[in-house]
MIVEXTOR-322282 format. One record per residue (C-alpha): residue number from 1; residue in three letters; x negated, z negated, y negated; chain. Coordinates in steps of 0.05 Angstrom, whole numbers, plus 5000, padded with zeros to 4 digits. Layout:
BEGIN
R   nr  rest    xx    zz    yy  kette
R  NUM   Ala     X     Z     Y      A
...
***
This chain:
BEGIN
R   nr  rest    xx    zz    yy  kette
R    1   Unk  5452  5393  9697      A
R    2   Unk  5378  5398  9713      A
R    3   Unk  5374  5466  9678      A
R    4   Unk  5411  5438  9617      A
R    5   Unk  5363  5379  9613      A
R    6   Unk  5303  5425  9619      A
R    7   Unk  5330  5469  9563      A
R    8   Unk  5341  5408  9519      A
R    9   Unk  5271  5383  9532      A
R   10   Unk  5242  5451  9515      A
R   11   Unk  5281  5454  9450      A
R   12   Unk  5260  5384  9432      A
R   13   Unk  5188  5401  9446      A
R   14   Unk  5191  5463  9403      A
R   15   Unk  5223  5423  9346      A
R   16   Unk  5169  5370  9349      A
R   17   Unk  5115  5424  9346      A
R   18   Unk  5147  5454  9284      A
R   19   Unk  5152  5386  9250      A
R   20   Unk  5082  5367  9268      A
R   21   Unk  5055  5432  9239      A
R   22   Unk  5091  5421  9173      A
R   23   Unk  5122  5490  9177      A
R   24   Unk  5191  5505  9148      A
R   25   Unk  5244  5508  9202      A
R   26   Unk  5289  5568  9194      A
R   27   Unk  5348  5568  9242      A
R   28   Unk  5369  5633  9274      A
R   29   Unk  5433  5656  9241      A
R   30   Unk  5445  5719  9283      A
R   31   Unk  5436  5763  9221      A
R   32   Unk  5384  5818  9222      A
R   33   Unk  5330  5815  9169      A
R   34   Unk  5343  5856  9106      A
R   35   Unk  5300  5919  9105      A
R   36   Unk  5259  5918  9041      A
R   37   Unk  5211  5964  9005      A
R   38   Unk  5170  5938  8946      A
R   39   Unk  5147  5981  8887      A
R   40   Unk  5095  5942  8847      A
R   41   Unk  5044  5947  8791      A
R   42   Unk  5003  5891  8822      A
R   43   Unk  4936  5876  8790      A
R   44   Unk  4952  5866  8716      A
R   45   Unk  4994  5803  8712      A
R   46   Unk  4994  5755  8770      A
R   47   Unk  5069  5753  8785      A
R   48   Unk  5068  5814  8832      A
R   49   Unk  5022  5779  8881      A
R   50   Unk  5066  5717  8880      A
R   51   Unk  5127  5761  8892      A
R   52   Unk  5096  5796  8952      A
R   53   Unk  5073  5729  8979      A
R   54   Unk  5144  5704  8978      A
R   55   Unk  5169  5765  9015      A
R   56   Unk  5114  5756  9068      A
R   57   Unk  5137  5685  9081      A
R   58   Unk  5212  5701  9084      A
R   59   Unk  5243  5717  9151      A
R   60   Unk  5305  5740  9114      A
R   61   Unk  5270  5805  9098      A
R   62   Unk  5228  5857  9135      A
R   63   Unk  5180  5895  9092      A
R   64   Unk  5180  5969  9110      A
R   65   Unk  5125  5986  9060      A
R   66   Unk  5095  5974  8992      A
R   67   Unk  5085  6028  8940      A
R   68   Unk  5041  6021  8878      A
R   69   Unk  5062  6041  8808      A
R   70   Unk  5032  6055  8740      A
R   71   Unk  4960  6066  8718      A
R   72   Unk  4907  6068  8771      A
R   73   Unk  4954  6066  8831      A
R   74   Unk  4897  6079  8880      A
R   75   Unk  4861  6016  8858      A
R   76   Unk  4927  5978  8861      A
R   77   Unk  4937  6003  8932      A
R   78   Unk  4868  5976  8952      A
R   79   Unk  4888  5909  8923      A
R   80   Unk  4952  5908  8963      A
R   81   Unk  4915  5928  9027      A
R   82   Unk  4864  5872  9020      A
R   83   Unk  4919  5822  9003      A
R   84   Unk  4958  5843  9065      A
R   85   Unk  4896  5843  9110      A
R   86   Unk  4873  5774  9088      A
R   87   Unk  4942  5745  9098      A
R   88   Unk  4952  5774  9168      A
R   89   Unk  4998  5831  9150      A
R   90   Unk  4953  5892  9153      A
R   91   Unk  5007  5928  9193      A
R   92   Unk  5052  5937  9132      A
R   93   Unk  5045  6008  9105      A
R   94   Unk  5020  6020  9034      A
R   95   Unk  5031  6083  8993      A
R   96   Unk  5000  6107  8928      A
R   97   Unk  5046  6120  8870      A
R   98   Unk  5042  6170  8813      A
R   99   Unk  4989  6155  8762      A
R  100   Unk  5015  6146  8692      A
R  101   Unk  4982  6110  8634      A
R  102   Unk  5008  6082  8568      A
R  103   Unk  5004  6130  8509      A
R  104   Unk  4975  6074  8467      A
R  105   Unk  4931  6015  8485      A
R  106   Unk  4897  5999  8551      A
R  107   Unk  4914  5964  8615      A
R  108   Unk  4879  5899  8635      A
R  109   Unk  4869  5904  8710      A
R  110   Unk  4853  5830  8717      A
R  111   Unk  4842  5830  8793      A
R  112   Unk  4795  5890  8799      A
R  113   Unk  4740  5851  8834      A
R  114   Unk  4788  5832  8890      A
R  115   Unk  4812  5905  8896      A
R  116   Unk  4742  5935  8894      A
R  117   Unk  4722  5900  8958      A
R  118   Unk  4772  5941  8997      A
R  119   Unk  4748  6011  9019      A
R  120   Unk  4787  6073  9000      A
R  121   Unk  4827  6106  9055      A
R  122   Unk  4876  6164  9057      A
R  123   Unk  4946  6137  9043      A
R  124   Unk  5014  6171  9037      A
R  125   Unk  5044  6187  8970      A
R  126   Unk  5096  6137  8946      A
R  127   Unk  5153  6185  8931      A
R  128   Unk  5148  6220  8998      A
R  129   Unk  5141  6154  9035      A
R  130   Unk  5200  6122  9000      A
R  131   Unk  5247  6181  9012      A
R  132   Unk  5226  6186  9085      A
R  133   Unk  5242  6113  9097      A
R  134   Unk  5310  6120  9064      A
R  135   Unk  5326  6180  9108      A
R  136   Unk  5307  6139  9169      A
R  137   Unk  5349  6078  9147      A
R  138   Unk  5406  6106  9104      A
R  139   Unk  5447  6051  9070      A
R  140   Unk  5402  5996  9096      A
R  141   Unk  5343  5989  9049      A
R  142   Unk  5336  5943  8989      A
R  143   Unk  5284  5970  8941      A
R  144   Unk  5252  5914  8901      A
R  145   Unk  5223  5947  8838      A
R  146   Unk  5174  5900  8803      A
R  147   Unk  5136  5951  8761      A
R  148   Unk  5151  6010  8716      A
R  149   Unk  5202  6056  8749      A
R  150   Unk  5159  6119  8750      A
R  151   Unk  5161  6127  8826      A
R  152   Unk  5236  6115  8828      A
R  153   Unk  5248  6167  8774      A
R  154   Unk  5205  6217  8811      A
R  155   Unk  5242  6204  8876      A
R  156   Unk  5308  6217  8840      A
R  157   Unk  5281  6282  8812      A
R  158   Unk  5257  6302  8882      A
R  159   Unk  5319  6283  8922      A
R  160   Unk  5374  6246  8885      A
R  161   Unk  5422  6250  8944      A
R  162   Unk  5373  6214  8989      A
R  163   Unk  5356  6163  8935      A
R  164   Unk  5430  6145  8930      A
R  165   Unk  5429  6124  9003      A
R  166   Unk  5391  6061  8984      A
R  167   Unk  5432  5999  8997      A
R  168   Unk  5412  5971  8929      A
R  169   Unk  5356  5965  8878      A
R  170   Unk  5334  5896  8855      A
R  171   Unk  5297  5908  8790      A
R  172   Unk  5255  5863  8746      A
R  173   Unk  5263  5893  8678      A
R  174   Unk  5297  5892  8611      A
R  175   Unk  5316  5839  8561      A
R  176   Unk  5389  5829  8545      A
R  177   Unk  5395  5769  8498      A
R  178   Unk  5325  5739  8500      A
R  179   Unk  5255  5767  8490      A
R  180   Unk  5185  5744  8510      A
R  181   Unk  5188  5688  8460      A
R  182   Unk  5245  5657  8501      A
R  183   Unk  5290  5652  8441      A
R  184   Unk  5359  5682  8439      A
R  185   Unk  5360  5742  8392      A
R  186   Unk  5413  5708  8350      A
R  187   Unk  5364  5651  8335      A
R  188   Unk  5302  5694  8328      A
R  189   Unk  5277  5739  8273      A
R  190   Unk  5261  5790  8328      A
R  191   Unk  5316  5838  8346      A
R  192   Unk  5322  5868  8416      A
R  193   Unk  5252  5866  8447      A
R  194   Unk  5229  5919  8497      A
R  195   Unk  5207  5892  8565      A
R  196   Unk  5143  5921  8596      A
R  197   Unk  5171  5953  8659      A
R  198   Unk  5225  5990  8621      A
R  199   Unk  5181  6007  8561      A
R  200   Unk  5127  6040  8604      A
R  201   Unk  5173  6095  8628      A
R  202   Unk  5239  6097  8591      A
R  203   Unk  5260  6164  8621      A
R  204   Unk  5250  6139  8692      A
R  205   Unk  5287  6075  8678      A
R  206   Unk  5346  6114  8651      A
R  207   Unk  5348  6155  8714      A
R  208   Unk  5351  6092  8757      A
R  209   Unk  5407  6062  8715      A
R  210   Unk  5447  6127  8721      A
R  211   Unk  5432  6138  8795      A
R  212   Unk  5495  6106  8823      A
R  213   Unk  5456  6061  8869      A
R  214   Unk  5480  5988  8865      A
R  215   Unk  5432  5957  8814      A
R  216   Unk  5415  5883  8807      A
R  217   Unk  5375  5869  8744      A
R  218   Unk  5331  5809  8732      A
R  219   Unk  5312  5812  8657      A
R  220   Unk  5269  5768  8614      A
R  221   Unk  5330  5724  8603      A
R  222   Unk  5324  5694  8673      A
R  223   Unk  5253  5708  8698      A
R  224   Unk  5207  5670  8650      A
R  225   Unk  5192  5613  8697      A
R  226   Unk  5123  5583  8691      A
R  227   Unk  5078  5560  8747      A
R  228   Unk  5049  5498  8714      A
R  229   Unk  4986  5459  8732      A
R  230   Unk  5020  5410  8779      A
R  231   Unk  5056  5465  8818      A
R  232   Unk  4992  5506  8822      A
R  233   Unk  4953  5448  8849      A
R  234   Unk  5005  5433  8903      A
R  235   Unk  5008  5506  8923      A
R  236   Unk  4934  5522  8925      A
R  237   Unk  4916  5457  8961      A
R  238   Unk  4954  5479  9023      A
R  239   Unk  4894  5520  9048      A
R  240   Unk  4933  5574  9084      A
R  241   Unk  4910  5647  9085      A
R  242   Unk  4965  5664  9035      A
R  243   Unk  4954  5607  8987      A
R  244   Unk  4878  5618  8989      A
R  245   Unk  4889  5691  8971      A
R  246   Unk  4935  5672  8914      A
R  247   Unk  4885  5621  8889      A
R  248   Unk  4830  5673  8887      A
R  249   Unk  4874  5722  8849      A
R  250   Unk  4896  5667  8802      A
R  251   Unk  4824  5649  8783      A
R  252   Unk  4805  5723  8772      A
R  253   Unk  4868  5733  8729      A
R  254   Unk  4854  5670  8689      A
R  255   Unk  4781  5690  8676      A
R  256   Unk  4797  5761  8656      A
R  257   Unk  4858  5746  8612      A
R  258   Unk  4837  5678  8585      A
R  259   Unk  4905  5651  8605      A
R  260   Unk  4921  5589  8645      A
R  261   Unk  4994  5588  8664      A
R  262   Unk  5025  5649  8698      A
R  263   Unk  5097  5669  8689      A
R  264   Unk  5133  5686  8753      A
R  265   Unk  5175  5745  8728      A
R  266   Unk  5170  5787  8792      A
R  267   Unk  5172  5728  8839      A
R  268   Unk  5240  5709  8811      A
R  269   Unk  5266  5779  8825      A
R  270   Unk  5239  5774  8896      A
R  271   Unk  5272  5706  8902      A
R  272   Unk  5339  5738  8887      A
R  273   Unk  5327  5790  8941      A
R  274   Unk  5313  5735  8991      A
R  275   Unk  5363  5683  8968      A
R  276   Unk  5416  5711  8920      A
R  277   Unk  5447  5644  8903      A
R  278   Unk  5385  5627  8863      A
R  279   Unk  5409  5672  8807      A
R  280   Unk  5483  5685  8794      A
R  281   Unk  5501  5756  8772      A
R  282   Unk  5546  5783  8718      A
R  283   Unk  5572  5855  8717      A
R  284   Unk  5549  5891  8654      A
R  285   Unk  5537  5959  8626      A
R  286   Unk  5466  5965  8599      A
R  287   Unk  5438  6024  8560      A
R  288   Unk  5365  6037  8546      A
R  289   Unk  5345  6054  8475      A
R  290   Unk  5288  6101  8458      A
R  291   Unk  5244  6041  8441      A
R  292   Unk  5253  6013  8512      A
R  293   Unk  5301  5957  8493      A
R  294   Unk  5361  5945  8538      A
R  295   Unk  5427  5934  8503      A
R  296   Unk  5497  5916  8525      A
R  297   Unk  5543  5976  8519      A
R  298   Unk  5618  5989  8525      A
R  299   Unk  5645  6020  8588      A
R  300   Unk  5643  6012  8663      A
R  301   Unk  5589  5966  8689      A
R  302   Unk  5526  6000  8716      A
R  303   Unk  5490  5937  8739      A
R  304   Unk  5496  5865  8759      A
R  305   Unk  5452  5823  8714      A
R  306   Unk  5424  5753  8721      A
R  307   Unk  5423  5721  8652      A
R  308   Unk  5407  5649  8670      A
R  309   Unk  5366  5619  8727      A
R  310   Unk  5350  5547  8747      A
R  311   Unk  5274  5539  8742      A
R  312   Unk  5273  5474  8781      A
R  313   Unk  5314  5503  8838      A
R  314   Unk  5271  5565  8841      A
R  315   Unk  5205  5527  8841      A
R  316   Unk  5231  5480  8895      A
R  317   Unk  5249  5541  8937      A
R  318   Unk  5184  5577  8923      A
R  319   Unk  5137  5519  8937      A
R  320   Unk  5176  5500  8999      A
R  321   Unk  5172  5571  9025      A
R  322   Unk  5103  5597  9005      A
R  323   Unk  5070  5529  9005      A
R  324   Unk  5098  5514  9075      A
R  325   Unk  5112  5443  9053      A
R  326   Unk  5177  5404  9044      A
R  327   Unk  5182  5398  8969      A
R  328   Unk  5254  5375  8976      A
R  329   Unk  5282  5442  9000      A
R  330   Unk  5342  5431  9044      A
R  331   Unk  5332  5447  9117      A
R  332   Unk  5397  5459  9153      A
R  333   Unk  5400  5419  9217      A
R  334   Unk  5331  5388  9210      A
R  335   Unk  5322  5317  9184      A
R  336   Unk  5264  5301  9137      A
R  337   Unk  5204  5273  9175      A
R  338   Unk  5162  5219  9143      A
R  339   Unk  5097  5249  9168      A
R  340   Unk  5107  5315  9132      A
R  341   Unk  5147  5296  9071      A
R  342   Unk  5108  5296  9005      A
***
């Protein structure tokens, strides 16, 4: 009985420490963390950083590595390395992806000042690194693709058999029934609208859709959730290493792009990888037209697609997880505490 009482006292003490610190309590479920790799074009829009931040704060996943995609992938890798270092995750490997640039127009690397403060170092190449990790963990890795699929297409070209040993690909890309204006195509003068990640490398995207790997697609239809002023204030006021880093990147992005409200495209895709019930899926067959638009086709489904998401539920989850504060997110087995409730 004495041992039982000592154990109960220790557990109670631990619980009180967690509550007093305001940290989210995550009960042990006995399930191993999902092995995850992230392929990202971080540095243009802000959503990639918010997506990586969510993964860093989620015990449901273990990040094996982060690869950079599209444009100046070396500079993107420096941005990732600084972001990881400043948030206490410098041990996560980073690899440099293939450089590819748009045939027309220019890229706006809005967070260059943040990246330029990180020195250059020799890093592995993304395709080799990705395939090596798959060989080491066959059937176990979820690849979260939140940029153009150039690295994925090159990995398929290099070793399609190994690529097919991925557990699944969670992909932010495409637009099925809605474009960037948010309107359904039936209500809009715009017909099918190409989405950036697919448009940048149509050939690579087609290879991914035909790879045979289980594919979970998060298109524009479900990922255009805004981080409005109130949510930004609540998030950035937390003063953690992660929220401070996100705040710095936000202000650089806002200054360079003359925008105010970021859209959390990639963060929604990462949210699905962490907590699938946030976005219900529908089996569909999608084809990719030459102009980069994704269209529903006849035949056997080649993807599961999230067409509708609940913005309130997602933001509640995101702020509760990344902001480390109880914005109403349900905590199993832990009562709300008046000292840490908002």
